[in-house]
N, C-alpha and C positions, 0 to 999 in steps of 0.2 A: 897628347894628340888622343882623339877618339878613335878606338876601334870599334870595326863593324864588321859585317858578315857578307857584307854585298860582292866582295870579291869570291867568295866561295858559292852566292846564290848564282842557278842556270837555270833559268824559266825558258821552257817551248815555244814554240810558236802561240801554239791552241792560251798556253798562262799569260804569255804579253800581249794578246787580243781582250784577254778577261781586263786585266791593269789598265789596256788603255779605254777601254768601253766605262770602265770601272770613273777613269778621271775622269772624261770626257761627259761622263753623265755627272759626279757628285759636282765639279766643279764647275758648273752656269751658279748666275749670282742668286737667283731664285731659288733654284734647287738646295743652294747650299746655306741660302737662310732656311729652307723645309729643314735640313738635316741637322744643323743647330740648334733649331726648337724642337725635332722629337729629340734628340742629345739632353735636352735639358727638363724634360718631360715624358720622356719615356714611351709613350702610348697617347697618341691623339687621334681627333678624329679631322676630317676635311674643313667641316665649317672651322675649327679653332686654327689652324693650318692656314685659311684664306684669311682668318683676322689675324693673325701673326705678322704676316711676308707679307698685307698688303697686296693679294690678287683676287682674281675673278675666281670662281668655284673653277668653272670650263677650263680655265690657264691650270690651276693648280691641279688638278684632275690629270691634266694632260703632264706636269712634270712627278706626277705621285706615281703614273703608270709607268714613267721612263726607268724610274728608280726602281721599281719592281720588277720590270724586263730585265734588269742591270742585275738584278738578285741582292742589292740594298735594302731596300723593302719588302715587308710581308704587311700582310690585312686580313683581318676578322671584320663580320657582322658581330656586333653589340647590340642589340632592340633594332632601332631602326640608322644606329650610325656606324659606320664604314671608318674604325679603327684603324691607326697607321706604328709600326714600329720598327725595329731593324731586325733584317734576315740574322744578324750577327753580332753580336756583341764589342767584337772586335773592333768594326767601326767607330764606337763612339770611343772607344782610345786614340784612333787615328785620327778623329777631329778633334783633339782634344790635342792632342801634338800641332798638328797645325795651326791651332788657336794659338800656341804657346810660340809659333813664329812671327806672328805678325804684331 
């Protein structure tokens, strides 16, 4: 039997709300594709993301904005490009764990 620490985990309301917000924002089909693409490529531009997930730039930008708002992604400007990567490297491990489940 697998042991886990979930029984020891206690989350306050703010932590639960943050967790729910993360899950809601990350597990939309297009946003999940975006996150998996970034996980495989580390730092990517909006145009690279649009091409990879086959989504219009305006829609992609809206998805990226939501992911930034929920502290999943960060961005920086390099030359004329806005580059996106994860705010926390633990998110990559989380995504890899999720991929193994399916």
